[in-house]
C-alpha positions as CSV (number, residue, x, y, z in Angstrom):
1,X,-0.1,0.0,0.0
2,X,1.6,3.4,-1.1
3,X,0.5,6.1,1.4
4,X,-1.4,8.3,-0.6
5,X,-3.8,5.7,-1.6
6,X,-5.3,6.1,1.8
7,X,-7.4,9.0,3.6
8,X,-5.6,11.7,5.8
9,X,-7.9,11.1,8.4
10,X,-7.4,10.1,11.9
11,X,-6.5,6.3,12.2
12,X,-9.3,3.8,13.1
13,X,-7.7,1.9,16.4
14,X,-9.0,-1.5,16.6
15,X,-8.1,-3.2,20.0
16,X,-5.2,-6.1,19.1
17,X,-4.7,-4.7,15.8
18,X,-1.0,-3.2,15.9
19,X,-1.2,-1.8,12.3
20,X,-2.4,2.0,11.8
21,X,-5.5,1.5,9.7
22,X,-6.9,4.3,7.7
23,X,-10.0,4.2,5.0
24,X,-8.6,3.9,1.5
25,X,-12.6,4.3,0.4
26,X,-14.8,4.9,3.6
27,X,-18.0,3.2,3.8
28,X,-21.6,4.5,4.3
29,X,-20.9,4.2,8.0
30,X,-19.0,2.3,10.4
31,X,-18.9,1.9,14.3
32,X,-16.5,0.6,16.6
33,X,-18.0,-0.6,19.8
34,X,-17.2,-3.3,22.4
35,X,-14.7,-4.8,20.1
36,X,-16.9,-5.2,17.0
37,X,-16.3,-3.3,13.7
38,X,-19.4,-2.9,12.0
39,X,-19.4,-1.8,8.3
40,X,-22.4,-0.7,6.3
41,X,-21.0,-0.6,2.5
42,X,-23.6,1.2,0.7
43,X,-25.7,-0.6,-2.4
44,X,-23.9,-1.8,-5.4
45,X,-20.6,-1.9,-4.1
46,X,-17.7,-4.5,-5.0
47,X,-14.1,-5.0,-6.0
48,X,-13.7,-7.0,-8.8
49,X,-11.6,-7.0,-12.0
50,X,-13.7,-9.3,-14.8
51,X,-12.0,-11.7,-16.3
52,X,-12.7,-10.9,-20.0
53,X,-11.4,-7.1,-19.1
54,X,-14.4,-5.5,-19.5
55,X,-15.0,-4.2,-16.1
56,X,-13.2,-3.2,-13.4
57,X,-14.9,-2.4,-9.9
58,X,-13.5,-0.7,-7.1
59,X,-16.2,0.8,-5.0
60,X,-16.2,-1.5,-1.7
61,X,-14.9,0.3,1.3
62,X,-11.5,-0.4,2.5
63,X,-9.6,-0.2,5.5
64,X,-6.5,-0.7,5.0
65,X,-2.8,-0.8,7.0
66,X,0.5,-1.6,5.8
67,X,2.2,-5.0,7.3
68,X,5.7,-5.9,6.6
69,X,7.4,-9.3,7.2
70,X,5.2,-12.1,8.8
71,X,1.9,-11.5,10.0
72,X,-1.3,-13.0,11.3
73,X,-4.9,-11.5,11.3
74,X,-7.8,-13.4,12.8
75,X,-11.3,-12.0,12.1
76,X,-15.1,-13.0,12.5
77,X,-17.1,-11.9,9.9
78,X,-20.7,-11.7,10.1
79,X,-23.2,-10.4,7.5
80,X,-26.9,-9.3,7.2
81,X,-27.7,-11.0,4.0
82,X,-30.6,-9.4,2.4
83,X,-30.3,-9.6,-1.4
84,X,-27.8,-11.4,-3.9
85,X,-24.1,-11.1,-3.6
86,X,-24.1,-9.5,0.2
87,X,-21.1,-10.0,1.6
88,X,-18.3,-9.5,4.2
89,X,-14.3,-10.0,3.1
90,X,-11.0,-9.3,3.8
91,X,-8.7,-8.4,1.4
92,X,-4.6,-8.5,1.2
93,X,-3.7,-5.6,-1.1
94,X,-0.5,-5.2,-3.1
95,X,-1.7,-2.6,-5.5
96,X,-4.7,-2.3,-7.7
97,X,-3.8,-4.7,-9.8
98,X,-2.5,-7.3,-7.5
99,X,-4.9,-8.5,-4.3
100,X,-6.9,-11.1,-3.0
101,X,-10.0,-11.4,-0.7
102,X,-11.8,-13.8,1.4
103,X,-15.6,-13.1,1.3
104,X,-18.6,-14.8,3.2
105,X,-21.3,-14.0,0.5
106,X,-24.8,-14.6,-0.3
107,X,-24.2,-16.0,-3.6
108,X,-26.0,-16.7,-7.0
109,X,-27.8,-20.0,-5.4
110,X,-29.2,-18.2,-2.7
111,X,-27.5,-19.6,0.1
112,X,-24.1,-18.2,2.3
113,X,-21.4,-19.4,0.7
114,X,-17.6,-18.8,1.2
115,X,-15.9,-17.2,-1.8
116,X,-12.0,-16.3,-2.4
117,X,-10.7,-14.0,-5.3
118,X,-6.9,-13.8,-6.4
119,X,-6.6,-10.8,-8.8
120,X,-3.6,-10.6,-10.9
121,X,-4.8,-8.0,-13.4
122,X,-8.2,-9.9,-13.4
123,X,-10.0,-11.8,-10.8
124,X,-10.2,-15.7,-10.6
125,X,-12.9,-16.7,-8.3
126,X,-13.5,-20.5,-6.2
127,X,-16.5,-21.1,-4.6
128,X,-17.2,-23.7,-1.7
129,X,-20.7,-24.3,-0.3
130,X,-21.8,-26.7,2.2
131,X,-24.3,-28.6,-0.1
């Protein structure tokens, strides 16, 4: 992450997270209460590069911090599913063309699904369902 990629707003402090976190793209709303970070992304936000190269979407909120060396992150993601493709995600960002995300998503089959994306110029998707 390049320093100019994030806002100049004050950092978002999260207990137990040693990274300095700032919004690259802020959400519609967010709150941090009793150890829980809650983010409301807003309608039709996403982060995806169409494999055919026809579309690049980068409107999803992104709370970012620069890490160096080995690190470990543990998080619990819950989603209030309401519409198809509603999701919560964790992402690793190298640059705008190289990143990965792990999503808990209300997939096209209309069931909660774990989906991973690896993006190296375009996004490659892998889906896991329990059925």
